[in-house]
C-alpha positions as CSV (number, residue, x, y, z in Angstrom):
1,M,-16.9,-15.4,-44.7
2,S,-13.5,-14.1,-44.0
3,K,-11.5,-12.5,-46.8
4,Q,-7.7,-11.9,-47.4
5,R,-6.1,-8.5,-46.8
6,H,-2.5,-7.2,-45.8
7,Y,-0.9,-4.5,-44.4
8,Y,2.4,-2.8,-44.3
9,Y,4.6,-2.8,-41.2
10,I,6.8,0.0,-41.4
11,T,9.8,-0.1,-39.3
12,G,11.8,3.1,-40.2
13,K,13.6,4.8,-43.1
14,N,17.1,3.7,-44.3
15,E,19.5,6.3,-43.0
16,T,21.6,6.0,-46.1
17,T,19.4,5.7,-49.0
18,G,16.2,7.4,-47.1
19,A,14.1,4.3,-48.5
20,I,11.0,3.3,-46.4
21,E,11.7,-0.1,-44.9
22,Y,8.6,-2.2,-44.4
23,M,7.4,-5.7,-44.5
24,Q,4.1,-6.8,-45.9
25,R,1.9,-8.9,-43.6
26,P,-1.1,-11.1,-44.6
27,L,-4.3,-10.6,-42.8
28,E,-7.3,-12.9,-42.5
29,C,-10.3,-10.3,-42.1
30,D,-14.1,-10.3,-41.3
31,D,-15.1,-6.9,-42.6
32,K,-17.7,-6.5,-45.3
33,F,-16.1,-3.7,-46.9
34,E,-16.2,-4.6,-50.8
35,Q,-13.2,-2.1,-52.0
36,D,-9.5,-2.1,-51.5
37,L,-7.8,-0.9,-48.2
38,V,-4.4,0.4,-47.6
39,L,-3.5,-0.8,-43.9
40,L,-0.1,1.0,-42.4
41,A,1.6,0.5,-39.0
42,F,4.7,2.9,-38.4
43,P,6.6,4.4,-35.5
44,I,4.9,7.3,-34.0
45,K,7.8,9.5,-34.6
46,M,7.3,9.1,-38.4
47,L,4.1,11.1,-38.0
48,E,6.5,14.0,-38.2
49,D,7.8,13.2,-41.6
50,I,4.7,11.2,-43.1
51,N,5.1,12.5,-46.9
52,P,7.8,9.9,-47.8
53,V,5.6,7.0,-46.0
54,L,2.6,8.1,-48.2
55,K,4.5,8.4,-51.4
56,N,6.0,5.0,-51.0
57,F,2.6,3.4,-51.1
58,K,1.4,5.9,-54.0
59,L,-0.8,7.8,-51.9
60,R,-1.2,11.7,-51.8
61,D,1.9,12.9,-50.4
62,D,0.4,15.9,-48.4
63,A,1.2,16.0,-44.7
64,A,-1.3,18.8,-44.2
65,Y,-4.2,16.7,-45.7
66,F,-3.0,13.6,-43.7
67,Y,-2.9,15.4,-40.5
68,S,-6.4,17.0,-41.2
69,E,-7.9,13.5,-41.9
70,C,-6.2,12.3,-38.5
71,K,-7.8,15.1,-36.6
72,E,-11.0,14.2,-38.1
73,V,-10.9,10.8,-37.4
74,V,-9.4,11.3,-33.9
75,S,-12.3,14.0,-33.1
76,V,-15.0,11.2,-33.8
77,P,-17.1,10.9,-30.6
78,E,-15.5,8.7,-28.3
79,K,-18.8,6.7,-27.2
80,H,-18.4,5.4,-23.7
81,V,-21.8,3.6,-23.8
82,N,-22.9,0.1,-24.5
83,E,-24.9,-1.4,-27.4
84,K,-28.1,-0.2,-25.6
85,G,-26.9,3.6,-25.6
86,E,-26.2,3.2,-21.7
87,G,-23.6,5.4,-20.3
88,K,-23.3,9.0,-19.7
89,L,-19.9,10.0,-21.1
90,T,-19.5,10.4,-24.8
91,F,-17.0,13.0,-25.9
92,M,-15.2,14.6,-28.9
93,S,-11.4,15.2,-28.4
94,Y,-10.0,18.0,-30.4
95,F,-6.2,17.8,-30.2
96,H,-4.7,21.6,-30.4
97,K,-1.7,20.5,-32.6
98,F,-1.1,17.4,-34.6
99,P,1.0,15.2,-34.3
100,D,2.5,17.3,-31.4
101,S,-0.1,16.8,-29.1
102,V,-0.4,13.1,-29.6
103,T,3.4,12.3,-29.7
104,N,3.8,13.9,-26.4
105,F,1.7,11.4,-24.4
106,F,3.7,8.3,-25.6
107,D,7.0,8.4,-27.4
108,D,7.3,4.8,-28.2
109,A,4.3,3.5,-30.0
110,V,3.0,2.3,-33.3
111,V,0.4,4.2,-35.2
112,V,-2.1,2.0,-37.2
113,V,-4.2,3.7,-39.9
114,I,-6.7,2.3,-42.2
115,L,-7.1,4.3,-45.6
116,H,-9.6,4.1,-48.3
117,P,-8.0,4.8,-51.7
118,L,-10.6,6.7,-53.8
119,G,-9.2,6.2,-57.4
120,K,-8.6,9.9,-58.1
121,I,-4.9,10.0,-59.2
122,N,-3.0,13.3,-59.2
123,E,-0.3,14.6,-61.8
124,Q,2.5,12.7,-59.7
125,G,0.5,9.3,-60.1
126,L,-0.4,9.3,-56.3
127,Q,-3.9,8.6,-55.1
128,D,-6.5,10.6,-52.9
129,Y,-7.8,8.7,-49.9
130,N,-10.0,8.8,-46.8
131,M,-8.9,7.7,-43.5
132,I,-11.2,5.3,-41.9
133,G,-9.3,4.4,-38.6
134,Y,-6.7,5.5,-36.4
135,I,-5.2,4.1,-33.1
136,H,-2.1,3.9,-31.0
137,A,-0.2,0.6,-30.0
138,N,2.0,2.1,-27.4
139,I,4.9,0.0,-26.5
140,I,5.2,-0.7,-22.8
141,N,7.3,-2.6,-20.5
142,F,6.4,-4.1,-17.2
143,K,7.7,-6.8,-14.8
144,D,6.1,-10.3,-14.9
145,A,5.3,-12.6,-12.0
146,D,9.1,-13.7,-12.0
147,G,10.4,-10.1,-11.9
148,E,11.6,-10.3,-15.5
149,I,11.0,-7.2,-17.8
150,R,8.7,-8.1,-20.5
151,N,7.4,-5.7,-23.7
152,G,3.5,-5.4,-24.6
153,Y,1.2,-3.1,-25.9
154,Y,-1.3,-0.3,-24.6
155,Y,-3.8,0.6,-26.9
156,N,-5.4,4.1,-26.9
157,V,-6.9,6.7,-29.2
158,L,-8.9,4.2,-31.1
159,R,-11.1,6.0,-33.5
160,M,-13.3,4.9,-36.5
161,S,-14.6,7.3,-39.1
162,E,-18.4,8.1,-39.1
163,A,-18.4,9.3,-42.7
164,T,-21.7,8.6,-44.5
165,V,-22.6,8.3,-48.2
166,G,-26.3,8.6,-48.8
167,G,-27.1,8.6,-45.0
168,E,-25.3,5.1,-44.5
169,A,-22.4,4.9,-42.2
170,I,-20.3,3.2,-44.7
171,Y,-17.3,2.5,-42.7
172,R,-18.7,1.6,-39.3
173,R,-21.3,-1.0,-40.6
174,K,-18.8,-2.9,-42.6
175,R,-17.1,-4.2,-39.5
176,I,-13.7,-2.7,-40.4
177,F,-13.3,-2.3,-36.6
178,T,-12.6,-6.0,-36.5
179,T,-9.8,-5.5,-39.4
180,M,-8.1,-3.0,-37.3
181,F,-8.0,-5.4,-34.6
182,S,-6.5,-8.1,-36.9
183,V,-3.6,-5.5,-37.6
184,L,-3.2,-5.0,-33.7
185,L,-2.8,-8.5,-32.9
186,D,-0.4,-9.3,-35.8
187,L,1.7,-6.8,-34.5
188,V,1.8,-8.7,-31.3
189,T,3.0,-11.8,-33.3
190,V,5.3,-10.3,-35.3
191,N,7.2,-8.6,-32.3
192,D,6.7,-11.7,-30.3
193,Y,4.8,-9.8,-27.5
194,H,2.4,-11.8,-25.1
195,F,0.2,-9.3,-23.4
196,V,-1.6,-6.1,-24.4
197,Y,-4.1,-4.1,-22.5
198,A,-6.5,-1.2,-23.2
199,N,-9.4,0.7,-21.8
200,M,-12.6,0.2,-23.9
201,G,-14.9,2.7,-21.9
202,R,-18.3,1.4,-21.3
203,E,-18.6,-2.3,-21.9
204,N,-19.5,-2.5,-25.4
205,Q,-20.8,-5.8,-27.3
206,G,-19.3,-4.7,-30.6
207,I,-15.8,-4.7,-29.1
208,L,-16.3,-7.8,-27.0
209,D,-17.4,-9.6,-30.3
210,A,-14.1,-8.4,-32.0
211,L,-12.1,-9.5,-29.1
212,K,-13.7,-12.8,-29.1
213,M,-13.3,-13.4,-32.8
214,N,-9.8,-12.2,-33.4
215,S,-8.5,-13.5,-30.1
216,E,-9.8,-17.2,-30.9
217,R,-8.5,-16.9,-34.4
218,T,-5.0,-16.0,-33.4
219,G,-4.8,-18.5,-30.5
220,K,-5.1,-15.7,-27.6
221,L,-7.3,-15.2,-24.8
222,Y,-8.7,-12.2,-23.3
223,E,-10.2,-10.8,-20.0
224,T,-11.9,-7.6,-18.8
225,F,-11.5,-5.6,-15.7
226,P,-14.0,-3.0,-14.2
227,M,-13.0,0.4,-13.4
228,R,-14.8,3.8,-12.5
229,N,-14.2,6.9,-14.2
230,N,-14.9,9.8,-11.6
231,T,-15.6,13.2,-12.7
232,H,-15.6,16.2,-10.1
233,I,-16.8,19.5,-10.8
234,N,-13.9,21.5,-9.1
235,L,-16.1,24.5,-8.0
236,L,-17.8,21.9,-5.7
237,F,-14.8,19.8,-5.0
238,D,-11.7,21.9,-4.7
239,S,-10.5,23.2,-1.5
240,R,-8.9,26.9,-1.0
241,S,-7.4,25.9,2.5
242,A,-5.9,22.7,1.1
243,S,-4.4,24.3,-1.9
244,K,-2.1,26.3,0.6
245,K,-0.6,23.4,2.1
246,L,0.7,22.0,-1.4
247,I,4.3,22.1,-2.5
248,D,5.2,22.0,-6.1
249,I,8.0,19.4,-6.6
250,S,8.0,19.1,-10.3
251,K,11.7,20.3,-10.7
252,D,12.9,18.9,-7.1
253,E,14.9,15.8,-8.2
254,K,15.5,14.6,-4.3
255,R,11.7,15.0,-3.8
256,L,10.9,13.4,-7.2
257,K,12.9,10.3,-6.3
258,E,11.2,10.1,-2.8
259,Y,7.9,10.2,-4.7
260,Y,9.0,7.5,-7.0
261,Q,9.8,5.1,-4.2
262,K,6.3,5.6,-2.8
263,I,4.8,5.1,-6.3
264,A,6.8,1.8,-6.7
265,A,6.2,0.4,-3.2
266,S,2.5,0.8,-3.9
267,R,2.2,-0.3,-7.3
268,Q,5.1,-3.0,-7.7
269,N,2.8,-6.0,-7.9
270,Y,0.1,-4.3,-10.2
271,V,-0.7,-6.4,-13.5
272,F,1.2,-4.4,-16.3
273,N,2.8,-1.8,-13.9
274,Q,5.1,0.3,-16.1
275,M,6.6,2.3,-13.3
276,H,8.9,-0.4,-12.1
277,S,12.0,1.5,-12.8
278,E,13.0,5.2,-12.0
279,E,14.0,5.6,-15.4
280,N,10.5,4.8,-16.7
281,F,9.1,7.3,-14.3
282,F,11.5,10.2,-15.0
283,N,11.0,9.6,-18.8
284,L,7.1,10.1,-18.1
285,V,7.7,13.3,-16.1
286,K,10.2,14.6,-18.6
287,R,7.6,14.1,-21.4
288,I,4.6,15.5,-19.7
289,L,6.2,18.5,-18.0
290,G,8.3,19.3,-21.1
291,S,5.1,19.5,-23.3
292,S,2.6,20.9,-21.0
293,P,3.8,24.3,-19.3
294,T,1.0,24.0,-16.6
295,S,1.2,20.4,-15.4
296,K,2.7,19.8,-12.1
297,I,3.6,17.5,-9.5
298,Y,2.5,18.4,-6.0
299,M,3.1,16.9,-2.5
300,L,1.2,17.6,0.6
301,P,4.0,17.5,3.5
302,D,3.6,15.8,6.9
303,A,4.3,17.6,10.3
304,N,8.1,16.7,9.6
305,G,8.3,18.1,6.0
306,N,8.4,14.6,4.3
307,I,5.8,13.5,1.6
308,A,2.4,12.6,3.3
309,A,0.6,12.6,-0.3
310,A,1.6,13.4,-3.8
311,G,0.3,13.0,-7.2
312,F,0.9,14.2,-11.0
313,F,-1.4,16.6,-12.1
314,I,-1.8,16.5,-15.8
315,N,-3.4,19.6,-17.5
316,W,-5.4,18.0,-20.6
317,A,-6.2,21.4,-21.6
318,D,-2.6,21.8,-23.1
319,Y,-3.2,19.0,-25.5
320,L,-6.7,18.7,-26.1
321,H,-10.5,20.5,-25.9
322,L,-13.1,18.0,-25.0
323,K,-16.7,18.4,-26.0
324,L,-19.7,16.3,-24.6
325,Q,-22.0,14.7,-27.3
326,N,-25.6,14.0,-26.1
327,P,-24.7,14.3,-22.2
328,K,-27.1,12.7,-19.9
329,G,-27.9,13.2,-16.3
330,F,-25.2,15.2,-14.4
331,F,-23.3,15.4,-17.7
332,K,-25.9,17.5,-19.2
333,M,-25.6,19.9,-16.4
334,I,-21.9,20.1,-16.9
335,D,-22.4,20.5,-20.6
336,N,-24.9,23.5,-20.0
337,L,-22.3,25.0,-17.9
338,Q,-19.9,24.7,-20.7
339,I,-17.2,23.8,-18.2
340,I,-16.0,20.4,-19.7
341,D,-13.3,21.6,-22.3
342,R,-10.6,22.1,-19.7
343,I,-9.9,18.9,-17.8
344,L,-7.5,18.2,-15.0
345,Y,-6.4,14.7,-15.0
346,I,-4.8,13.4,-11.6
347,T,-2.8,10.2,-11.7
348,L,0.1,8.2,-9.8
349,L,-1.3,9.2,-6.4
350,V,0.2,8.0,-3.1
351,G,-0.5,8.6,0.5
352,D,-3.2,7.6,2.9
353,E,-7.0,8.3,1.8
354,K,-7.2,11.3,4.1
355,N,-4.2,13.0,2.9
356,V,-5.0,12.1,-0.7
357,R,-8.3,13.9,-0.5
358,Q,-6.6,16.9,0.7
359,L,-4.0,16.9,-2.1
360,T,-6.7,16.5,-4.9
361,K,-8.8,19.0,-3.5
362,G,-5.8,21.6,-3.1
363,G,-4.6,20.8,-6.6
364,A,-8.1,21.1,-8.0
365,F,-8.3,24.6,-6.5
366,R,-5.0,25.7,-7.8
367,F,-5.9,24.7,-11.4
368,R,-9.3,26.3,-11.3
369,K,-7.8,29.6,-10.2
370,E,-4.9,29.6,-12.2
371,H,-5.7,27.8,-15.4
372,G,-9.4,27.6,-15.4
373,N,-9.8,23.9,-15.3
374,L,-13.3,23.4,-14.0
375,V,-13.4,19.7,-14.2
376,T,-11.2,16.8,-12.6
377,V,-11.1,13.2,-13.5
378,L,-9.9,10.6,-11.1
379,N,-10.0,6.8,-12.3
380,A,-10.2,4.0,-9.8
381,H,-11.0,0.3,-9.4
382,E,-11.8,-2.1,-6.7
383,G,-8.6,-2.5,-4.5
384,D,-7.5,0.9,-5.3
385,P,-6.4,2.2,-2.0
386,H,-7.8,5.7,-2.9
387,F,-11.1,4.3,-4.4
388,E,-13.1,6.4,-1.6
389,A,-11.3,9.7,-1.9
390,K,-11.4,9.5,-5.7
391,K,-15.3,8.8,-5.7
392,S,-17.8,11.2,-7.3
393,L,-21.6,11.5,-7.9
394,I,-20.7,11.9,-11.3
395,Y,-19.0,8.8,-12.7
396,D,-19.2,6.0,-15.5
397,P,-18.2,2.5,-15.1
398,F,-15.5,1.8,-17.6
399,V,-13.8,-1.5,-18.8
400,Y,-10.3,-2.4,-19.5
401,F,-9.6,-5.4,-21.6
402,A,-6.3,-7.6,-21.6
403,I,-5.2,-10.1,-24.6
404,Y,-2.5,-12.6,-23.7
405,D,-1.1,-15.9,-24.9
406,R,0.6,-17.1,-21.6
407,P,-2.5,-18.0,-19.2
408,E,-0.2,-19.6,-16.5
409,M,2.0,-16.4,-16.5
410,F,-1.1,-14.0,-16.5
411,E,-2.8,-16.0,-13.6
412,R,0.1,-15.6,-11.7
413,M,0.6,-11.9,-12.5
414,K,-3.1,-11.5,-11.3
415,E,-2.7,-13.8,-8.1
416,Q,0.5,-11.5,-7.4
417,S,-1.4,-8.1,-7.8
418,K,-4.5,-9.2,-5.3
419,D,-5.0,-7.1,-2.3
420,A,-6.2,-8.3,1.1
421,H,-9.8,-8.6,-0.5
422,G,-9.0,-10.7,-3.3
423,N,-9.3,-7.9,-5.9
424,V,-7.1,-7.8,-8.8
425,R,-5.3,-4.7,-9.3
426,I,-4.4,-3.5,-12.9
427,F,-2.2,-0.4,-13.6
428,I,-4.4,2.3,-15.0
429,D,-2.1,5.4,-14.2
430,T,-1.4,6.0,-17.7
431,P,-1.1,9.6,-18.7
432,M,-3.9,9.6,-21.3
433,L,-7.1,7.0,-21.5
């Protein structure tokens, strides 16, 4: 039986009075949690000045405590496994700095948190709380099938607390996950967005159930798309000879413009393609290179010095530390070698398969030698022109999902995205999963 809750959608702070501006939105929820919850949604930039937000809702206005709660929840294992426990990749993410490490990936996002007030009130009349859930609803813009720009959301960093009382996971077993989805889908409604997507990791029945329940309730549809998360051990994957051919074009505006044109040409019809404008591309470059001193954009030149292949090499180690949990198969070997914590993530690749292979191998060698990155991650899906070049013996099948309420438009977007073999191509070149 559903219950009525509400959340506070915070739009900002009044420049004159400093008052927190927000609206209270009703929610129909299916969680089984008996106590009150405080649900907040606010612009990610407000993480830097969170005390006034907390105080406004009579919560303990201690930024250091709030950040520690965020870090604790965000570091909960991200279990890319299904309900049977199948799947190799389950990891814990420890961001080096909070909120700096997360705000650098996406500068235009809504943070959604679920807080459990504990009833303990301090001298200022403010209440202690536990954080139960944390997620980013990143605001994206993309071109639809008619070439018009539309806004939507890309969800990531979705975590739920695993706190226990008397050995019982009091939050996870109460279906609070579905309530978080209720907030996310109401944000879609209040902002008049019609499309969202995210990577759920390994197909999971719990997430599918939440998708089905909340989508049907709000009159929306959903669909899933398979992808493949490839993990390479650089010592076996990289190439010294290929590394010598690479050119760093991270600060070469002319080369970057040439690189962008190749990105645009190769992904112009992808579903949810966010690299539809040079402005979007350079905004991504500025954010990542400005916050990660070791990330680079490399090109492999052809015989005439033009770009034969290029890619964005993002050093996740500048932002976070990863630790595997209960690794299986090849991942157990990786964990035993203690090489998973410094990950190189390569994205936005352009060029033919042979040259892309040389580019990624050369870049992996440079990052291993210069920055200690011993693992490279390359994501792919059917229809990806670099599918074979990205493949690894160590991989996990992941799933993206999309939620939408414009079925005719979505069908046209999918049709437009198909390759010669009929594969629907969805944009997966985000800076972080």
